[in-house]
PDB file of the backbone (N, CA, C, O) and the ligand in Angstrom, with CONECT records:
HET    FE2  A 101       1
ATOM      1  N   MET A   1     -10.926  -4.575  -2.789  1.00  0.00           N
ATOM      2  CA  MET A   1     -10.961  -5.115  -1.439  1.00  0.00           C
ATOM      3  C   MET A   1     -12.128  -4.509  -0.659  1.00  0.00           C
ATOM      4  O   MET A   1     -12.890  -5.231  -0.015  1.00  0.00           O
ATOM      5  N   LEU A   2     -12.264  -3.203  -0.717  1.00  0.00           N
ATOM      6  CA  LEU A   2     -13.387  -2.514  -0.105  1.00  0.00           C
ATOM      7  C   LEU A   2     -13.736  -3.005   1.287  1.00  0.00           C
ATOM      8  O   LEU A   2     -14.799  -3.586   1.506  1.00  0.00           O
ATOM      9  N   SER A   3     -12.847  -2.773   2.207  1.00  0.00           N
ATOM     10  CA  SER A   3     -13.063  -2.990   3.652  1.00  0.00           C
ATOM     11  C   SER A   3     -13.122  -4.449   4.074  1.00  0.00           C
ATOM     12  O   SER A   3     -13.674  -4.743   5.134  1.00  0.00           O
ATOM     13  N   THR A   4     -12.594  -5.350   3.313  1.00  0.00           N
ATOM     14  CA  THR A   4     -12.540  -6.740   3.741  1.00  0.00           C
ATOM     15  C   THR A   4     -11.079  -7.105   4.006  1.00  0.00           C
ATOM     16  O   THR A   4     -10.224  -6.908   3.143  1.00  0.00           O
ATOM     17  N   ILE A   5     -10.793  -7.636   5.200  1.00  0.00           N
ATOM     18  CA  ILE A   5      -9.461  -8.070   5.523  1.00  0.00           C
ATOM     19  C   ILE A   5      -9.189  -9.364   4.747  1.00  0.00           C
ATOM     20  O   ILE A   5      -9.924 -10.338   4.910  1.00  0.00           O
ATOM     21  N   PRO A   6      -8.146  -9.392   3.908  1.00  0.00           N
ATOM     22  CA  PRO A   6      -7.938 -10.523   3.017  1.00  0.00           C
ATOM     23  C   PRO A   6      -7.360 -11.769   3.694  1.00  0.00           C
ATOM     24  O   PRO A   6      -7.221 -12.807   3.046  1.00  0.00           O
ATOM     25  N   ILE A   7      -7.028 -11.686   4.959  1.00  0.00           N
ATOM     26  CA  ILE A   7      -6.538 -12.863   5.676  1.00  0.00           C
ATOM     27  C   ILE A   7      -7.286 -12.971   6.997  1.00  0.00           C
ATOM     28  O   ILE A   7      -7.864 -11.999   7.485  1.00  0.00           O
ATOM     29  N   ASN A   8      -7.264 -14.164   7.560  1.00  0.00           N
ATOM     30  CA  ASN A   8      -7.901 -14.390   8.858  1.00  0.00           C
ATOM     31  C   ASN A   8      -6.861 -14.057   9.940  1.00  0.00           C
ATOM     32  O   ASN A   8      -5.970 -14.857  10.226  1.00  0.00           O
ATOM     33  N   LEU A   9      -6.991 -12.882  10.525  1.00  0.00           N
ATOM     34  CA  LEU A   9      -6.017 -12.429  11.527  1.00  0.00           C
ATOM     35  C   LEU A   9      -6.075 -13.307  12.792  1.00  0.00           C
ATOM     36  O   LEU A   9      -5.121 -13.333  13.570  1.00  0.00           O
ATOM     37  N   ASP A  10      -7.197 -14.026  12.996  1.00  0.00           N
ATOM     38  CA  ASP A  10      -7.300 -14.903  14.158  1.00  0.00           C
ATOM     39  C   ASP A  10      -6.276 -16.057  14.079  1.00  0.00           C
ATOM     40  O   ASP A  10      -5.876 -16.618  15.099  1.00  0.00           O
ATOM     41  N   LYS A  11      -5.864 -16.395  12.840  1.00  0.00           N
ATOM     42  CA  LYS A  11      -4.940 -17.508  12.644  1.00  0.00           C
ATOM     43  C   LYS A  11      -3.494 -17.081  12.570  1.00  0.00           C
ATOM     44  O   LYS A  11      -2.602 -17.910  12.388  1.00  0.00           O
ATOM     45  N   VAL A  12      -3.256 -15.784  12.710  1.00  0.00           N
ATOM     46  CA  VAL A  12      -1.897 -15.248  12.664  1.00  0.00           C
ATOM     47  C   VAL A  12      -1.269 -15.363  14.056  1.00  0.00           C
ATOM     48  O   VAL A  12      -1.890 -15.046  15.071  1.00  0.00           O
ATOM     49  N   ARG A  13       0.002 -15.834  14.064  1.00  0.00           N
ATOM     50  CA  ARG A  13       0.681 -15.933  15.361  1.00  0.00           C
ATOM     51  C   ARG A  13       0.798 -14.564  16.005  1.00  0.00           C
ATOM     52  O   ARG A  13       0.978 -13.553  15.325  1.00  0.00           O
ATOM     53  N   LYS A  14       0.693 -14.549  17.319  1.00  0.00           N
ATOM     54  CA  LYS A  14       0.686 -13.286  18.064  1.00  0.00           C
ATOM     55  C   LYS A  14       1.925 -12.450  17.726  1.00  0.00           C
ATOM     56  O   LYS A  14       1.828 -11.230  17.591  1.00  0.00           O
ATOM     57  N   GLU A  15       3.081 -13.094  17.589  1.00  0.00           N
ATOM     58  CA  GLU A  15       4.295 -12.342  17.318  1.00  0.00           C
ATOM     59  C   GLU A  15       4.344 -11.760  15.898  1.00  0.00           C
ATOM     60  O   GLU A  15       5.153 -10.877  15.612  1.00  0.00           O
ATOM     61  N   ASP A  16       3.468 -12.263  15.009  1.00  0.00           N
ATOM     62  CA  ASP A  16       3.415 -11.766  13.631  1.00  0.00           C
ATOM     63  C   ASP A  16       2.291 -10.754  13.413  1.00  0.00           C
ATOM     64  O   ASP A  16       2.207 -10.130  12.356  1.00  0.00           O
ATOM     65  N   LEU A  17       1.438 -10.597  14.410  1.00  0.00           N
ATOM     66  CA  LEU A  17       0.199  -9.823  14.213  1.00  0.00           C
ATOM     67  C   LEU A  17       0.437  -8.378  13.780  1.00  0.00           C
ATOM     68  O   LEU A  17      -0.248  -7.882  12.885  1.00  0.00           O
ATOM     69  N   ASP A  18       1.395  -7.700  14.400  1.00  0.00           N
ATOM     70  CA  ASP A  18       1.626  -6.306  14.042  1.00  0.00           C
ATOM     71  C   ASP A  18       2.114  -6.177  12.584  1.00  0.00           C
ATOM     72  O   ASP A  18       1.653  -5.311  11.841  1.00  0.00           O
ATOM     73  N   ARG A  19       3.035  -7.038  12.201  1.00  0.00           N
ATOM     74  CA  ARG A  19       3.526  -6.977  10.813  1.00  0.00           C
ATOM     75  C   ARG A  19       2.414  -7.316   9.817  1.00  0.00           C
ATOM     76  O   ARG A  19       2.289  -6.669   8.777  1.00  0.00           O
ATOM     77  N   GLU A  20       1.620  -8.315  10.133  1.00  0.00           N
ATOM     78  CA  GLU A  20       0.509  -8.682   9.231  1.00  0.00           C
ATOM     79  C   GLU A  20      -0.509  -7.551   9.148  1.00  0.00           C
ATOM     80  O   GLU A  20      -1.054  -7.274   8.080  1.00  0.00           O
ATOM     81  N   THR A  21      -0.757  -6.913  10.256  1.00  0.00           N
ATOM     82  CA  THR A  21      -1.701  -5.770  10.288  1.00  0.00           C
ATOM     83  C   THR A  21      -1.199  -4.655   9.407  1.00  0.00           C
ATOM     84  O   THR A  21      -1.965  -4.073   8.638  1.00  0.00           O
ATOM     85  N   LEU A  22       0.105  -4.344   9.512  1.00  0.00           N
ATOM     86  CA  LEU A  22       0.679  -3.286   8.679  1.00  0.00           C
ATOM     87  C   LEU A  22       0.619  -3.665   7.184  1.00  0.00           C
ATOM     88  O   LEU A  22       0.374  -2.804   6.338  1.00  0.00           O
ATOM     89  N   ARG A  23       0.837  -4.922   6.869  1.00  0.00           N
ATOM     90  CA  ARG A  23       0.751  -5.373   5.476  1.00  0.00           C
ATOM     91  C   ARG A  23      -0.679  -5.243   4.958  1.00  0.00           C
ATOM     92  O   ARG A  23      -0.886  -4.825   3.819  1.00  0.00           O
ATOM     93  N   VAL A  24      -1.667  -5.596   5.782  1.00  0.00           N
ATOM     94  CA  VAL A  24      -3.067  -5.417   5.382  1.00  0.00           C
ATOM     95  C   VAL A  24      -3.350  -3.933   5.135  1.00  0.00           C
ATOM     96  O   VAL A  24      -4.060  -3.570   4.196  1.00  0.00           O
ATOM     97  N   GLY A  25      -2.784  -3.088   5.991  1.00  0.00           N
ATOM     98  CA  GLY A  25      -2.951  -1.641   5.783  1.00  0.00           C
ATOM     99  C   GLY A  25      -2.374  -1.209   4.445  1.00  0.00           C
ATOM    100  O   GLY A  25      -2.987  -0.404   3.745  1.00  0.00           O
ATOM    101  N   ILE A  26      -1.216  -1.723   4.079  1.00  0.00           N
ATOM    102  CA  ILE A  26      -0.613  -1.377   2.799  1.00  0.00           C
ATOM    103  C   ILE A  26      -1.502  -1.836   1.651  1.00  0.00           C
ATOM    104  O   ILE A  26      -1.714  -1.103   0.685  1.00  0.00           O
ATOM    105  N   ILE A  27      -2.018  -3.050   1.765  1.00  0.00           N
ATOM    106  CA  ILE A  27      -2.910  -3.569   0.719  1.00  0.00           C
ATOM    107  C   ILE A  27      -4.135  -2.685   0.588  1.00  0.00           C
ATOM    108  O   ILE A  27      -4.554  -2.360  -0.523  1.00  0.00           O
ATOM    109  N   ALA A  28      -4.708  -2.298   1.708  1.00  0.00           N
ATOM    110  CA  ALA A  28      -5.917  -1.443   1.692  1.00  0.00           C
ATOM    111  C   ALA A  28      -5.646  -0.103   1.045  1.00  0.00           C
ATOM    112  O   ALA A  28      -6.464   0.400   0.275  1.00  0.00           O
ATOM    113  N   GLU A  29      -4.485   0.480   1.361  1.00  0.00           N
ATOM    114  CA  GLU A  29      -4.158   1.784   0.805  1.00  0.00           C
ATOM    115  C   GLU A  29      -3.903   1.684  -0.705  1.00  0.00           C
ATOM    116  O   GLU A  29      -4.335   2.546  -1.470  1.00  0.00           O
ATOM    117  N   LEU A  30      -3.201   0.629  -1.126  1.00  0.00           N
ATOM    118  CA  LEU A  30      -2.955   0.461  -2.571  1.00  0.00           C
ATOM    119  C   LEU A  30      -4.277   0.234  -3.290  1.00  0.00           C
ATOM    120  O   LEU A  30      -4.494   0.730  -4.395  1.00  0.00           O
ATOM    121  N   ASP A  31      -5.149  -0.521  -2.648  1.00  0.00           N
ATOM    122  CA  ASP A  31      -6.474  -0.754  -3.247  1.00  0.00           C
ATOM    123  C   ASP A  31      -7.228   0.565  -3.386  1.00  0.00           C
ATOM    124  O   ASP A  31      -7.903   0.805  -4.387  1.00  0.00           O
ATOM    125  N   ALA A  32      -7.105   1.417  -2.368  1.00  0.00           N
ATOM    126  CA  ALA A  32      -7.771   2.717  -2.426  1.00  0.00           C
ATOM    127  C   ALA A  32      -7.186   3.577  -3.546  1.00  0.00           C
ATOM    128  O   ALA A  32      -7.928   4.269  -4.243  1.00  0.00           O
ATOM    129  N   VAL A  33      -5.868   3.540  -3.726  1.00  0.00           N
ATOM    130  CA  VAL A  33      -5.258   4.292  -4.835  1.00  0.00           C
ATOM    131  C   VAL A  33      -5.859   3.859  -6.160  1.00  0.00           C
ATOM    132  O   VAL A  33      -6.253   4.695  -6.973  1.00  0.00           O
ATOM    133  N   ASN A  34      -5.929   2.559  -6.374  1.00  0.00           N
ATOM    134  CA  ASN A  34      -6.496   2.053  -7.595  1.00  0.00           C
ATOM    135  C   ASN A  34      -7.957   2.476  -7.782  1.00  0.00           C
ATOM    136  O   ASN A  34      -8.365   2.888  -8.868  1.00  0.00           O
ATOM    137  N   LEU A  35      -8.726   2.366  -6.708  1.00  0.00           N
ATOM    138  CA  LEU A  35     -10.155   2.726  -6.778  1.00  0.00           C
ATOM    139  C   LEU A  35     -10.317   4.182  -7.156  1.00  0.00           C
ATOM    140  O   LEU A  35     -11.072   4.499  -8.075  1.00  0.00           O
ATOM    141  N   TYR A  36      -9.615   5.088  -6.459  1.00  0.00           N
ATOM    142  CA  TYR A  36      -9.783   6.505  -6.742  1.00  0.00           C
ATOM    143  C   TYR A  36      -9.295   6.878  -8.136  1.00  0.00           C
ATOM    144  O   TYR A  36      -9.895   7.713  -8.813  1.00  0.00           O
ATOM    145  N   GLU A  37      -8.192   6.246  -8.560  1.00  0.00           N
ATOM    146  CA  GLU A  37      -7.700   6.537  -9.917  1.00  0.00           C
ATOM    147  C   GLU A  37      -8.675   6.027 -10.965  1.00  0.00           C
ATOM    148  O   GLU A  37      -8.890   6.684 -11.983  1.00  0.00           O
ATOM    149  N   GLN A  38      -9.264   4.865 -10.728  1.00  0.00           N
ATOM    150  CA  GLN A  38     -10.245   4.342 -11.694  1.00  0.00           C
ATOM    151  C   GLN A  38     -11.483   5.236 -11.729  1.00  0.00           C
ATOM    152  O   GLN A  38     -12.014   5.517 -12.803  1.00  0.00           O
ATOM    153  N   LEU A  39     -11.944   5.683 -10.561  1.00  0.00           N
ATOM    154  CA  LEU A  39     -13.097   6.569 -10.532  1.00  0.00           C
ATOM    155  C   LEU A  39     -12.775   7.892 -11.241  1.00  0.00           C
ATOM    156  O   LEU A  39     -13.618   8.461 -11.934  1.00  0.00           O
ATOM    157  N   ALA A  40     -11.563   8.358 -11.054  1.00  0.00           N
ATOM    158  CA  ALA A  40     -11.164   9.614 -11.710  1.00  0.00           C
ATOM    159  C   ALA A  40     -11.211   9.490 -13.217  1.00  0.00           C
ATOM    160  O   ALA A  40     -11.591  10.433 -13.911  1.00  0.00           O
ATOM    161  N   VAL A  41     -10.829   8.336 -13.724  1.00  0.00           N
ATOM    162  CA  VAL A  41     -10.883   8.115 -15.181  1.00  0.00           C
ATOM    163  C   VAL A  41     -12.334   8.109 -15.667  1.00  0.00           C
ATOM    164  O   VAL A  41     -12.639   8.563 -16.770  1.00  0.00           O
ATOM    165  N   MET A  42     -13.226   7.580 -14.810  1.00  0.00           N
ATOM    166  CA  MET A  42     -14.627   7.426 -15.218  1.00  0.00           C
ATOM    167  C   MET A  42     -15.385   8.735 -15.289  1.00  0.00           C
ATOM    168  O   MET A  42     -16.250   8.905 -16.149  1.00  0.00           O
ATOM    169  N   THR A  43     -15.069   9.676 -14.388  1.00  0.00           N
ATOM    170  CA  THR A  43     -15.881  10.911 -14.351  1.00  0.00           C
ATOM    171  C   THR A  43     -15.404  11.941 -15.384  1.00  0.00           C
ATOM    172  O   THR A  43     -14.220  12.037 -15.708  1.00  0.00           O
ATOM    173  N   GLU A  44     -16.378  12.700 -15.881  1.00  0.00           N
ATOM    174  CA  GLU A  44     -16.063  13.777 -16.785  1.00  0.00           C
ATOM    175  C   GLU A  44     -16.110  15.112 -16.054  1.00  0.00           C
ATOM    176  O   GLU A  44     -15.802  16.158 -16.625  1.00  0.00           O
ATOM    177  N   ASN A  45     -16.504  15.061 -14.768  1.00  0.00           N
ATOM    178  CA  ASN A  45     -16.571  16.278 -13.962  1.00  0.00           C
ATOM    179  C   ASN A  45     -15.160  16.635 -13.480  1.00  0.00           C
ATOM    180  O   ASN A  45     -14.534  15.886 -12.731  1.00  0.00           O
ATOM    181  N   ARG A  46     -14.686  17.786 -13.925  1.00  0.00           N
ATOM    182  CA  ARG A  46     -13.295  18.180 -13.640  1.00  0.00           C
ATOM    183  C   ARG A  46     -12.995  18.281 -12.126  1.00  0.00           C
ATOM    184  O   ARG A  46     -11.914  17.900 -11.676  1.00  0.00           O
ATOM    185  N   ASN A  47     -13.965  18.797 -11.355  1.00  0.00           N
ATOM    186  CA  ASN A  47     -13.713  18.948  -9.927  1.00  0.00           C
ATOM    187  C   ASN A  47     -13.697  17.603  -9.196  1.00  0.00           C
ATOM    188  O   ASN A  47     -12.894  17.377  -8.291  1.00  0.00           O
ATOM    189  N   ILE A  48     -14.593  16.731  -9.607  1.00  0.00           N
ATOM    190  CA  ILE A  48     -14.598  15.388  -9.002  1.00  0.00           C
ATOM    191  C   ILE A  48     -13.310  14.668  -9.332  1.00  0.00           C
ATOM    192  O   ILE A  48     -12.704  14.029  -8.472  1.00  0.00           O
ATOM    193  N   LYS A  49     -12.886  14.775 -10.610  1.00  0.00           N
ATOM    194  CA  LYS A  49     -11.626  14.131 -11.034  1.00  0.00           C
ATOM    195  C   LYS A  49     -10.446  14.669 -10.202  1.00  0.00           C
ATOM    196  O   LYS A  49      -9.582  13.918  -9.750  1.00  0.00           O
ATOM    197  N   LYS A  50     -10.447  15.987 -10.022  1.00  0.00           N
ATOM    198  CA  LYS A  50      -9.355  16.630  -9.272  1.00  0.00           C
ATOM    199  C   LYS A  50      -9.352  16.129  -7.831  1.00  0.00           C
ATOM    200  O   LYS A  50      -8.297  15.811  -7.281  1.00  0.00           O
ATOM    201  N   LEU A  51     -10.531  16.059  -7.224  1.00  0.00           N
ATOM    202  CA  LEU A  51     -10.645  15.560  -5.845  1.00  0.00           C
ATOM    203  C   LEU A  51     -10.173  14.113  -5.740  1.00  0.00           C
ATOM    204  O   LEU A  51      -9.400  13.770  -4.846  1.00  0.00           O
ATOM    205  N   LEU A  52     -10.642  13.262  -6.662  1.00  0.00           N
ATOM    206  CA  LEU A  52     -10.276  11.853  -6.600  1.00  0.00           C
ATOM    207  C   LEU A  52      -8.768  11.667  -6.748  1.00  0.00           C
ATOM    208  O   LEU A  52      -8.181  10.850  -6.040  1.00  0.00           O
ATOM    209  N   LEU A  53      -8.138  12.401  -7.644  1.00  0.00           N
ATOM    210  CA  LEU A  53      -6.707  12.268  -7.836  1.00  0.00           C
ATOM    211  C   LEU A  53      -5.923  12.807  -6.656  1.00  0.00           C
ATOM    212  O   LEU A  53      -4.854  12.295  -6.325  1.00  0.00           O
ATOM    213  N   ASP A  54      -6.460  13.849  -6.017  1.00  0.00           N
ATOM    214  CA  ASP A  54      -5.825  14.382  -4.806  1.00  0.00           C
ATOM    215  C   ASP A  54      -5.910  13.359  -3.677  1.00  0.00           C
ATOM    216  O   ASP A  54      -4.946  13.156  -2.940  1.00  0.00           O
ATOM    217  N   ILE A  55      -7.061  12.722  -3.548  1.00  0.00           N
ATOM    218  CA  ILE A  55      -7.209  11.715  -2.504  1.00  0.00           C
ATOM    219  C   ILE A  55      -6.319  10.498  -2.799  1.00  0.00           C
ATOM    220  O   ILE A  55      -5.700   9.935  -1.896  1.00  0.00           O
ATOM    221  N   ALA A  56      -6.267  10.103  -4.079  1.00  0.00           N
ATOM    222  CA  ALA A  56      -5.366   8.987  -4.451  1.00  0.00           C
ATOM    223  C   ALA A  56      -3.929   9.274  -4.024  1.00  0.00           C
ATOM    224  O   ALA A  56      -3.219   8.401  -3.525  1.00  0.00           O
ATOM    225  N   LYS A  57      -3.521  10.542  -4.239  1.00  0.00           N
ATOM    226  CA  LYS A  57      -2.174  10.924  -3.819  1.00  0.00           C
ATOM    227  C   LYS A  57      -1.996  10.789  -2.317  1.00  0.00           C
ATOM    228  O   LYS A  57      -0.960  10.314  -1.851  1.00  0.00           O
ATOM    229  N   GLU A  58      -3.017  11.212  -1.550  1.00  0.00           N
ATOM    230  CA  GLU A  58      -2.937  11.065  -0.100  1.00  0.00           C
ATOM    231  C   GLU A  58      -2.824   9.583   0.309  1.00  0.00           C
ATOM    232  O   GLU A  58      -2.119   9.234   1.256  1.00  0.00           O
ATOM    233  N   GLU A  59      -3.535   8.735  -0.432  1.00  0.00           N
ATOM    234  CA  GLU A  59      -3.472   7.300  -0.104  1.00  0.00           C
ATOM    235  C   GLU A  59      -2.048   6.754  -0.339  1.00  0.00           C
ATOM    236  O   GLU A  59      -1.592   5.849   0.360  1.00  0.00           O
ATOM    237  N   LYS A  60      -1.370   7.324  -1.330  1.00  0.00           N
ATOM    238  CA  LYS A  60       0.037   6.917  -1.553  1.00  0.00           C
ATOM    239  C   LYS A  60       0.893   7.293  -0.350  1.00  0.00           C
ATOM    240  O   LYS A  60       1.819   6.564   0.005  1.00  0.00           O
ATOM    241  N   THR A  61       0.596   8.406   0.265  1.00  0.00           N
ATOM    242  CA  THR A  61       1.309   8.807   1.493  1.00  0.00           C
ATOM    243  C   THR A  61       1.020   7.768   2.588  1.00  0.00           C
ATOM    244  O   THR A  61       1.915   7.352   3.324  1.00  0.00           O
ATOM    245  N   HIS A  62      -0.243   7.366   2.672  1.00  0.00           N
ATOM    246  CA  HIS A  62      -0.602   6.356   3.695  1.00  0.00           C
ATOM    247  C   HIS A  62       0.137   5.042   3.470  1.00  0.00           C
ATOM    248  O   HIS A  62       0.540   4.373   4.421  1.00  0.00           O
ATOM    249  N   VAL A  63       0.310   4.682   2.198  1.00  0.00           N
ATOM    250  CA  VAL A  63       1.120   3.472   1.884  1.00  0.00           C
ATOM    251  C   VAL A  63       2.518   3.641   2.506  1.00  0.00           C
ATOM    252  O   VAL A  63       3.053   2.733   3.141  1.00  0.00           O
ATOM    253  N   GLY A  64       3.086   4.839   2.297  1.00  0.00           N
ATOM    254  CA  GLY A  64       4.422   5.116   2.783  1.00  0.00           C
ATOM    255  C   GLY A  64       4.498   5.051   4.314  1.00  0.00           C
ATOM    256  O   GLY A  64       5.486   4.580   4.878  1.00  0.00           O
ATOM    257  N   GLU A  65       3.430   5.534   4.979  1.00  0.00           N
ATOM    258  CA  GLU A  65       3.387   5.495   6.438  1.00  0.00           C
ATOM    259  C   GLU A  65       3.395   4.040   6.934  1.00  0.00           C
ATOM    260  O   GLU A  65       4.176   3.672   7.812  1.00  0.00           O
ATOM    261  N   PHE A  66       2.505   3.222   6.349  1.00  0.00           N
ATOM    262  CA  PHE A  66       2.440   1.819   6.765  1.00  0.00           C
ATOM    263  C   PHE A  66       3.776   1.136   6.475  1.00  0.00           C
ATOM    264  O   PHE A  66       4.295   0.391   7.306  1.00  0.00           O
ATOM    265  N   GLN A  67       4.320   1.394   5.299  1.00  0.00           N
ATOM    266  CA  GLN A  67       5.576   0.740   4.924  1.00  0.00           C
ATOM    267  C   GLN A  67       6.714   1.159   5.843  1.00  0.00           C
ATOM    268  O   GLN A  67       7.522   0.326   6.254  1.00  0.00           O
ATOM    269  N   ALA A  68       6.780   2.435   6.164  1.00  0.00           N
ATOM    270  CA  ALA A  68       7.863   2.917   7.028  1.00  0.00           C
ATOM    271  C   ALA A  68       7.828   2.212   8.378  1.00  0.00           C
ATOM    272  O   ALA A  68       8.865   1.816   8.909  1.00  0.00           O
ATOM    273  N   LEU A  69       6.630   2.060   8.925  1.00  0.00           N
ATOM    274  CA  LEU A  69       6.537   1.391  10.214  1.00  0.00           C
ATOM    275  C   LEU A  69       6.826  -0.115  10.078  1.00  0.00           C
ATOM    276  O   LEU A  69       7.474  -0.714  10.937  1.00  0.00           O
ATOM    277  N   LEU A  70       6.335  -0.708   8.989  1.00  0.00           N
ATOM    278  CA  LEU A  70       6.621  -2.125   8.750  1.00  0.00           C
ATOM    279  C   LEU A  70       8.108  -2.380   8.663  1.00  0.00           C
ATOM    280  O   LEU A  70       8.607  -3.347   9.238  1.00  0.00           O
ATOM    281  N   LEU A  71       8.825  -1.521   7.947  1.00  0.00           N
ATOM    282  CA  LEU A  71      10.248  -1.728   7.763  1.00  0.00           C
ATOM    283  C   LEU A  71      11.020  -1.596   9.061  1.00  0.00           C
ATOM    284  O   LEU A  71      12.110  -2.150   9.199  1.00  0.00           O
ATOM    285  N   LYS A  72      10.462  -0.867  10.010  1.00  0.00           N
ATOM    286  CA  LYS A  72      11.099  -0.772  11.340  1.00  0.00           C
ATOM    287  C   LYS A  72      10.892  -2.076  12.112  1.00  0.00           C
ATOM    288  O   LYS A  72      11.642  -2.361  13.045  1.00  0.00           O
ATOM    289  N   GLN A  73       9.897  -2.862  11.740  1.00  0.00           N
ATOM    290  CA  GLN A  73       9.572  -4.079  12.488  1.00  0.00           C
ATOM    291  C   GLN A  73       9.914  -5.362  11.757  1.00  0.00           C
ATOM    292  O   GLN A  73       9.741  -6.456  12.294  1.00  0.00           O
ATOM    293  N   ASP A  74      10.402  -5.227  10.522  1.00  0.00           N
ATOM    294  CA  ASP A  74      10.682  -6.418   9.713  1.00  0.00           C
ATOM    295  C   ASP A  74      11.987  -6.217   8.945  1.00  0.00           C
ATOM    296  O   ASP A  74      11.991  -5.723   7.817  1.00  0.00           O
ATOM    297  N   GLU A  75      13.084  -6.605   9.572  1.00  0.00           N
ATOM    298  CA  GLU A  75      14.407  -6.415   8.957  1.00  0.00           C
ATOM    299  C   GLU A  75      14.541  -7.148   7.650  1.00  0.00           C
ATOM    300  O   GLU A  75      15.161  -6.647   6.712  1.00  0.00           O
ATOM    301  N   GLU A  76      13.950  -8.361   7.575  1.00  0.00           N
ATOM    302  CA  GLU A  76      14.026  -9.121   6.324  1.00  0.00           C
ATOM    303  C   GLU A  76      13.343  -8.390   5.201  1.00  0.00           C
ATOM    304  O   GLU A  76      13.854  -8.335   4.083  1.00  0.00           O
ATOM    305  N   GLN A  77      12.161  -7.812   5.501  1.00  0.00           N
ATOM    306  CA  GLN A  77      11.425  -7.042   4.495  1.00  0.00           C
ATOM    307  C   GLN A  77      12.254  -5.847   4.024  1.00  0.00           C
ATOM    308  O   GLN A  77      12.300  -5.532   2.835  1.00  0.00           O
ATOM    309  N   LYS A  78      12.904  -5.197   4.980  1.00  0.00           N
ATOM    310  CA  LYS A  78      13.723  -4.026   4.655  1.00  0.00           C
ATOM    311  C   LYS A  78      14.869  -4.428   3.719  1.00  0.00           C
ATOM    312  O   LYS A  78      15.113  -3.767   2.709  1.00  0.00           O
ATOM    313  N   ARG A  79      15.570  -5.515   4.062  1.00  0.00           N
ATOM    314  CA  ARG A  79      16.658  -5.999   3.200  1.00  0.00           C
ATOM    315  C   ARG A  79      16.179  -6.398   1.834  1.00  0.00           C
ATOM    316  O   ARG A  79      16.813  -6.058   0.836  1.00  0.00           O
ATOM    317  N   GLU A  80      15.069  -7.115   1.761  1.00  0.00           N
ATOM    318  CA  GLU A  80      14.563  -7.576   0.476  1.00  0.00           C
ATOM    319  C   GLU A  80      14.017  -6.429  -0.380  1.00  0.00           C
ATOM    320  O   GLU A  80      14.080  -6.485  -1.608  1.00  0.00           O
ATOM    321  N   LEU A  81      13.490  -5.403   0.262  1.00  0.00           N
ATOM    322  CA  LEU A  81      13.042  -4.222  -0.473  1.00  0.00           C
ATOM    323  C   LEU A  81      14.255  -3.545  -1.133  1.00  0.00           C
ATOM    324  O   LEU A  81      14.204  -3.138  -2.294  1.00  0.00           O
ATOM    325  N   GLU A  82      15.327  -3.440  -0.370  1.00  0.00           N
ATOM    326  CA  GLU A  82      16.566  -2.860  -0.932  1.00  0.00           C
ATOM    327  C   GLU A  82      17.137  -3.733  -2.024  1.00  0.00           C
ATOM    328  O   GLU A  82      17.648  -3.220  -3.020  1.00  0.00           O
ATOM    329  N   GLU A  83      17.061  -5.057  -1.857  1.00  0.00           N
ATOM    330  CA  GLU A  83      17.527  -6.000  -2.867  1.00  0.00           C
ATOM    331  C   GLU A  83      16.716  -5.847  -4.145  1.00  0.00           C
ATOM    332  O   GLU A  83      17.266  -5.869  -5.247  1.00  0.00           O
ATOM    333  N   GLY A  84      15.420  -5.692  -3.993  1.00  0.00           N
ATOM    334  CA  GLY A  84      14.546  -5.496  -5.157  1.00  0.00           C
ATOM    335  C   GLY A  84      14.919  -4.229  -5.918  1.00  0.00           C
ATOM    336  O   GLY A  84      14.957  -4.233  -7.149  1.00  0.00           O
ATOM    337  N   LYS A  85      15.193  -3.148  -5.195  1.00  0.00           N
ATOM    338  CA  LYS A  85      15.617  -1.897  -5.832  1.00  0.00           C
ATOM    339  C   LYS A  85      16.882  -2.112  -6.616  1.00  0.00           C
ATOM    340  O   LYS A  85      16.988  -1.658  -7.756  1.00  0.00           O
ATOM    341  N   LYS A  86      17.870  -2.812  -6.018  1.00  0.00           N
ATOM    342  CA  LYS A  86      19.131  -3.066  -6.699  1.00  0.00           C
ATOM    343  C   LYS A  86      18.904  -3.881  -8.001  1.00  0.00           C
ATOM    344  O   LYS A  86      19.476  -3.585  -9.050  1.00  0.00           O
ATOM    345  N   GLU A  87      18.059  -4.899  -7.886  1.00  0.00           N
ATOM    346  CA  GLU A  87      17.799  -5.761  -9.067  1.00  0.00           C
ATOM    347  C   GLU A  87      17.157  -4.942 -10.190  1.00  0.00           C
ATOM    348  O   GLU A  87      17.495  -5.114 -11.361  1.00  0.00           O
ATOM    349  N   ILE A  88      16.254  -4.076  -9.837  1.00  0.00           N
ATOM    350  CA  ILE A  88      15.605  -3.247 -10.881  1.00  0.00           C
ATOM    351  C   ILE A  88      16.622  -2.261 -11.481  1.00  0.00           C
ATOM    352  O   ILE A  88      16.663  -2.062 -12.695  1.00  0.00           O
ATOM    353  N   ASP A  89      17.435  -1.653 -10.617  1.00  0.00           N
ATOM    354  CA  ASP A  89      18.459  -0.730 -11.136  1.00  0.00           C
ATOM    355  C   ASP A  89      19.367  -1.444 -12.134  1.00  0.00           C
ATOM    356  O   ASP A  89      19.719  -0.898 -13.180  1.00  0.00           O
ATOM    357  N   GLU A  90      19.743  -2.693 -11.781  1.00  0.00           N
ATOM    358  CA  GLU A  90      20.607  -3.489 -12.652  1.00  0.00           C
ATOM    359  C   GLU A  90      19.892  -3.849 -13.949  1.00  0.00           C
ATOM    360  O   GLU A  90      20.485  -3.822 -15.028  1.00  0.00           O
ATOM    361  N   LEU A  91      18.604  -4.187 -13.826  1.00  0.00           N
ATOM    362  CA  LEU A  91      17.805  -4.624 -14.981  1.00  0.00           C
ATOM    363  C   LEU A  91      17.599  -3.485 -15.976  1.00  0.00           C
ATOM    364  O   LEU A  91      17.625  -3.716 -17.185  1.00  0.00           O
ATOM    365  N   ILE A  92      17.401  -2.294 -15.505  1.00  0.00           N
ATOM    366  CA  ILE A  92      16.997  -1.219 -16.397  1.00  0.00           C
ATOM    367  C   ILE A  92      18.123  -0.218 -16.699  1.00  0.00           C
ATOM    368  O   ILE A  92      17.887   0.807 -17.339  1.00  0.00           O
ATOM    369  N   LYS A  93      19.324  -0.512 -16.245  1.00  0.00           N
ATOM    370  CA  LYS A  93      20.406   0.479 -16.484  1.00  0.00           C
ATOM    371  C   LYS A  93      20.795   0.568 -17.957  1.00  0.00           C
ATOM    372  O   LYS A  93      21.679   1.346 -18.316  1.00  0.00           O
TER     373      LYS A  93
HETATM  374 FE   FE2 A 101      -5.759   5.953   3.385  1.00  0.00          FE2+
END
């Protein structure tokens, strides 16, 4: 993604804008996790690898921050997230 908003926020209804913004934030953070982990695999420099993996871990925290706020603003998302967890627990038990 590298700093490109994947949707046109101008076309988002005003009442949906905060939720859409938080979802874009989640997408950006997940993209960053992938980028840093891929770069970490590519380098043979131990310190750079360590730094990249540490930053990737921080990005996972950022995902959690965006998600936590999103779940406070989107009850349906919160319910469906819990439903997804239940379905996976059932699938892999
Ligand atoms: Fe981040």
